C-alpha positions as CSV (number, residue, x, y, z in Angstrom):
1,M,-0.5,0.3,0.3
2,A,2.7,2.4,0.8
3,L,4.8,1.4,-2.2
4,A,2.0,2.4,-4.1
5,I,1.2,5.7,-2.7
6,L,4.7,6.2,-3.5
7,R,4.7,5.6,-6.7
8,N,1.5,7.9,-7.2
9,S,3.2,10.3,-5.9
10,V,6.5,10.2,-8.3
11,G,4.2,10.0,-10.8
12,A,2.4,13.4,-9.8
13,G,5.5,15.1,-9.9
14,L,6.5,14.9,-6.0
15,K,10.8,15.2,-6.3
16,L,12.6,13.0,-4.5
17,P,16.4,13.9,-3.2
18,R,18.7,12.4,-5.5
19,R,21.8,10.7,-4.4
20,A,25.4,12.2,-6.2
21,P,26.8,9.1,-8.6
22,L,29.4,6.8,-6.7
23,N,32.3,8.2,-8.6
24,Q,31.3,11.8,-8.4
25,C,32.2,10.8,-3.9
26,H,34.4,8.9,-4.9
27,R,36.2,12.2,-6.6
28,Y,35.1,15.2,-4.1
29,M,37.1,12.7,-1.1
30,V,40.1,12.2,-2.9
31,Q,40.2,16.3,-3.8
32,Q,39.6,16.8,-0.3
33,R,42.7,14.4,1.3
34,N,44.7,15.8,-1.7
35,R,44.1,19.6,-0.7
36,S,47.5,21.3,0.1
37,L,48.6,23.0,2.9
38,S,48.6,27.1,1.1
39,S,51.3,28.6,2.7
40,Y,55.0,28.2,3.5
41,V,54.3,28.5,7.0
42,V,51.3,27.2,8.8
43,T,49.8,27.6,11.9
44,P,48.2,24.8,14.7
45,K,44.8,25.3,13.5
46,E,45.8,24.8,9.5
47,L,47.8,21.6,10.7
48,A,45.8,20.2,12.8
49,H,43.1,20.2,9.9
50,A,45.4,19.0,7.2
51,L,45.8,16.0,9.8
52,K,42.1,14.9,9.6
53,K,42.3,14.6,6.3
54,N,44.7,11.5,6.8
55,V,43.6,8.5,5.6
56,L,44.4,6.1,8.7
57,T,45.0,2.4,8.1
58,K,48.4,1.1,7.3
59,I,47.3,-0.4,4.0
60,S,46.5,3.1,2.6
61,T,48.9,4.4,-0.1
62,A,47.3,7.7,-0.3
63,P,49.1,11.2,0.9
64,R,49.6,12.3,4.1
65,T,50.1,15.1,6.4
66,V,53.4,14.2,8.3
67,P,54.2,16.3,11.1
68,L,58.6,16.3,11.2
69,C,59.8,16.8,14.2
70,A,63.6,18.9,14.3
71,S,64.2,19.5,17.7
72,W,68.3,20.3,18.5
73,F,70.5,21.8,20.5
74,L,73.4,24.0,20.9
75,P,76.7,21.9,21.9
76,N,76.9,24.0,25.0
77,E,73.5,22.8,26.1
78,P,73.3,23.8,29.6
79,H,71.2,19.7,30.5
80,G,72.9,18.1,28.3
81,R,69.7,17.7,26.3
82,T,69.2,16.0,22.3
83,G,66.6,17.0,20.0
84,Y,65.6,13.0,19.9
85,Q,64.8,13.2,24.5
86,V,62.4,15.8,23.9
87,F,60.8,14.2,20.7
88,K,59.9,11.2,23.2
89,E,58.8,13.2,25.6
90,K,56.2,15.3,24.3
91,R,55.4,15.2,20.5
92,I,52.3,15.7,17.8
93,P,50.8,12.3,17.6
94,S,51.9,10.3,14.1
95,A,55.2,12.7,14.0
96,R,58.7,11.2,13.1
97,F,62.2,12.7,14.0
98,F,64.7,13.8,11.6
99,D,68.0,14.1,13.4
100,L,70.5,17.1,12.0
101,D,73.5,15.1,13.5
102,A,72.7,11.9,11.9
103,I,71.5,13.2,8.4
104,K,74.4,15.5,7.4
105,D,78.2,15.0,5.8
106,H,79.5,12.7,8.4
107,D,83.0,13.0,5.8
108,S,83.2,16.5,6.8
109,P,85.0,18.1,9.8
110,Y,82.3,21.1,10.1
111,P,79.5,20.0,11.7
112,H,76.4,20.1,9.4
113,M,77.5,20.1,6.0
114,L,74.3,18.8,3.7
115,P,74.3,15.1,2.9
116,T,74.2,13.3,-0.7
117,A,70.9,13.2,-2.6
118,E,72.1,9.2,-2.2
119,E,72.2,9.4,2.1
120,F,69.0,12.2,1.9
121,A,67.1,8.7,0.1
122,R,68.2,6.5,2.7
123,A,67.3,8.5,5.6
124,M,64.1,9.5,4.2
125,E,63.2,5.4,3.8
126,D,64.4,4.8,7.3
127,I,61.9,7.9,9.0
128,G,59.2,6.4,7.1
129,I,58.9,9.4,4.8
130,R,57.2,9.2,1.4
131,K,58.2,11.1,-1.4
132,D,54.3,12.2,-2.0
133,D,54.0,13.1,1.6
134,E,53.8,16.8,3.1
135,L,55.8,17.7,6.0
136,V,55.2,20.1,8.5
137,V,58.6,20.6,10.2
138,Y,58.1,21.8,13.6
139,D,60.9,22.8,16.3
140,T,60.5,22.0,20.4
141,Q,57.7,23.7,22.8
142,E,60.7,25.5,24.7
143,L,62.9,27.3,21.6
144,G,60.1,28.0,19.3
145,I,61.8,28.1,16.0
146,F,65.0,27.1,16.2
147,S,65.9,24.6,14.3
148,A,63.0,23.4,12.0
149,P,63.8,26.0,9.0
150,R,67.2,24.3,8.5
151,V,65.6,21.1,8.0
152,G,63.1,22.7,6.1
153,W,65.2,24.2,3.8
154,T,67.3,21.0,3.7
155,L,64.2,18.9,2.3
156,K,63.5,22.0,0.0
157,V,67.5,21.8,-0.9
158,F,66.5,17.9,-2.0
159,G,63.3,18.3,-4.1
160,H,60.6,17.3,-1.7
161,P,57.1,18.8,-3.5
162,K,55.4,19.9,-0.6
163,V,57.3,21.3,2.7
164,H,55.8,23.6,5.5
165,L,57.5,25.3,9.4
166,L,54.7,24.8,11.9
167,N,54.8,28.1,13.8
168,N,55.3,26.8,16.4
169,F,54.7,23.7,18.9
170,R,54.4,26.2,21.5
171,L,50.9,27.6,20.1
172,W,50.3,24.0,19.4
173,V,50.4,22.9,23.1
174,E,48.6,26.1,24.3
175,Q,46.2,25.6,21.9
176,G,44.7,22.6,23.2
177,Y,46.3,20.6,20.4
178,P,46.8,16.5,21.3
179,T,50.1,15.3,22.1
180,E,51.7,12.0,22.9
181,S,55.2,10.3,24.4
182,G,57.1,7.3,24.4
183,E,58.8,5.5,21.8
184,V,57.1,5.6,18.5
185,E,55.4,2.3,17.6
186,A,57.3,-0.3,15.5
187,A,54.7,-0.2,13.3
188,A,54.4,3.6,12.9
189,R,58.4,3.3,11.8
190,E,57.8,1.2,8.7
191,K,60.2,1.7,5.5
192,T,59.8,3.6,2.7
193,H,61.1,3.7,-0.6
194,Y,62.1,7.4,-1.4
195,P,63.6,7.9,-4.6
196,V,67.4,9.7,-4.9
197,P,66.4,13.3,-5.5
198,A,68.1,15.7,-7.5
199,F,70.1,18.3,-5.8
200,D,69.7,22.4,-6.1
201,E,72.7,23.7,-5.8
202,G,71.0,27.3,-6.9
203,K,70.3,27.4,-2.9
204,V,73.5,26.3,-1.5
205,V,76.8,29.2,-1.2
206,K,80.0,27.3,-0.4
207,F,83.2,28.5,1.2
208,E,85.1,29.6,-2.1
209,E,82.5,31.5,-3.1
210,M,81.7,33.1,-0.1
211,K,85.3,33.8,0.2
212,E,84.8,36.0,-3.3
213,V,81.9,37.9,-2.0
214,A,84.0,38.6,1.4
215,G,86.9,40.0,-0.6
216,D,84.7,42.1,-3.4
217,Y,83.0,43.9,-0.5
218,G,83.3,47.5,-1.3
219,K,84.9,47.2,-3.7
220,E,83.5,48.7,-6.5
221,G,81.6,47.6,-9.6
222,A,80.9,44.5,-7.1
223,E,77.7,42.9,-7.0
224,G,76.8,43.6,-3.3
225,V,75.6,40.6,-2.5
226,Q,74.2,40.9,1.2
227,V,75.1,38.2,4.0
228,L,72.4,38.6,6.5
229,D,74.1,36.9,10.1
230,A,71.6,35.1,12.4
231,R,74.1,34.4,15.5
232,S,73.6,36.6,18.5
233,K,74.9,40.2,18.2
234,G,77.5,39.4,20.3
235,R,78.9,36.8,18.8
236,W,78.6,38.6,15.4
237,A,80.5,41.8,17.1
238,G,83.7,39.4,18.5
239,T,81.9,40.6,22.0
240,E,80.7,37.1,23.1
241,P,82.9,33.6,22.6
242,E,81.5,30.6,20.3
243,P,79.9,27.5,21.7
244,R,82.4,25.6,19.9
245,P,85.8,25.6,21.7
246,G,88.2,27.5,20.2
247,L,86.6,29.4,17.8
248,P,87.0,33.2,17.4
249,S,83.9,35.2,17.4
250,G,83.4,38.0,14.7
251,H,82.4,38.2,11.6
252,I,82.5,38.2,7.5
253,P,83.1,41.4,6.3
254,G,80.6,43.3,4.8
255,S,77.8,41.0,7.0
256,F,74.7,42.7,8.9
257,S,73.3,41.0,12.3
258,V,70.3,39.8,12.5
259,P,69.5,37.8,15.4
260,V,67.0,35.4,15.5
261,S,66.2,36.6,18.7
262,E,64.8,39.5,16.8
263,L,62.3,37.6,14.2
264,L,60.4,35.7,16.9
265,D,57.5,37.1,19.4
266,P,59.2,37.2,22.9
267,R,56.4,35.1,24.4
268,T,55.5,32.6,21.9
269,K,58.9,32.6,19.6
270,A,56.7,32.1,16.7
271,L,58.1,33.7,13.8
272,L,57.1,37.3,13.4
273,P,54.2,38.5,10.8
274,G,55.0,39.3,7.2
275,D,54.7,43.2,8.0
276,E,56.7,43.5,11.2
277,L,59.4,40.9,9.3
278,R,59.7,43.4,6.3
279,K,60.0,46.6,8.6
280,L,62.8,44.7,10.1
281,F,64.5,44.4,7.3
282,E,63.9,47.8,6.1
283,G,65.1,49.2,8.8
284,K,68.6,47.5,8.5
285,G,68.9,48.5,5.2
286,I,68.9,45.2,3.3
287,D,67.5,45.4,-0.3
288,P,65.2,43.0,-1.5
289,A,66.6,43.7,-4.8
290,K,69.9,42.4,-4.0
291,P,71.2,38.9,-3.4
292,I,71.2,37.7,-0.3
293,I,73.4,34.7,1.7
294,S,72.0,33.7,5.2
295,S,74.7,32.3,7.3
296,C,75.0,31.6,10.9
297,G,77.3,29.3,13.0
298,T,76.7,25.8,11.5
299,G,73.7,26.9,8.9
300,V,71.0,25.9,11.4
301,T,69.3,29.1,12.2
302,A,70.9,30.9,9.1
303,A,67.2,28.7,7.7
304,V,65.4,30.8,10.2
305,I,66.8,34.2,8.3
306,D,65.9,32.6,5.1
307,A,62.6,31.2,6.5
308,A,61.3,34.6,7.5
309,L,62.2,36.8,4.2
310,N,60.1,34.8,2.8
311,E,57.1,35.0,5.0
312,A,58.1,38.9,4.5
313,G,58.1,38.2,0.6
314,Y,61.7,40.0,1.0
315,G,63.6,39.5,-2.2
316,T,62.9,36.8,-4.5
317,V,63.6,32.9,-4.3
318,E,66.1,32.9,-6.8
319,N,68.1,35.7,-5.0
320,R,68.0,34.1,-1.7
321,R,71.0,31.5,-0.6
322,L,72.3,29.9,2.4
323,Y,75.9,29.2,3.5
324,D,75.9,25.9,4.4
325,G,78.9,25.6,6.2
326,S,78.4,29.4,7.6
327,W,80.9,30.8,10.6
328,T,82.3,27.3,11.9
329,E,83.5,26.4,8.5
330,W,84.6,30.5,8.0
331,A,86.3,31.2,11.1
332,Q,89.2,27.7,10.3
333,R,89.8,28.2,6.6
334,V,90.5,32.0,6.8
335,K,92.7,34.4,9.1
336,E,92.0,37.3,11.3
337,S,95.7,38.8,9.5
338,D,94.2,38.7,5.9
339,G,91.0,40.7,7.4
340,M,88.3,38.4,6.8
341,I,87.3,38.3,10.3
342,K,85.8,41.7,11.8
343,K,85.1,42.6,15.3
344,I,83.7,45.5,16.4
345,F,84.6,47.3,20.1
């Protein structure tokens, strides 16, 4: 009886709601899952939203958003802590750990020189990263923004397609997003296949070029390359010691002092908004139309400057590079007597 009434009603012009075709629903779900984070620097809210789209099955090969912890401490850290130690204490759920002291050129006498493409690919496989993963790199809750930009920069040097920087883990915790602790379960550390990538030499400055830039400083007709130094003002000026014993402090001729602390909010340790960063760079007399090389102690916090320049839209990507060996290499390969180490008293 009810079926007959329904048939008659439909025949009389009653329109029943139509379901979308299954293939259309599937396409929509794929589009939602594959929607990328829109900018390099992302907020905790944006990351939390992206993580909800992950397909949580072991057999899935769908692209994922993967938090990547890049915690690292200077060698003079008072409590002797390591990045992996704080990773185990508190991390974003499903995060992997990128060890800056392990994924590097082990044949170099300098601390954090880039690894080979083959070594990088093996490291990604050991971590369990796929080429199509969308990676969001983050720092310790304490430091806010410190070593994560170096890992983000490294990933871009080796051509990983989707890389972002969380601004930042301290805000993630303060805003009530979930964390976990302990060892990572073996099931979450499965090895993946990661193809050997190309190396983007255009992002990297080596010692020979850096020495040429320093030697040309102040000369008529020179290109006017600007060197920005992320170390503290005292280390740049030569009035504070370096954290590595036996290494003199001072700066590369013509370099600007741009301490990391000036680029961060003093309370949250998050990267400042783009307009504030732009004013800071303008106030220091840095010309966005000229080439920029970022430097620091070992090439780690130089990448904070690079991230800040990117956030401020200051200069073109092609004109921004990083001196991989930074001060640790520079101070061991040049002489103060040759005028290559400057100090201000």
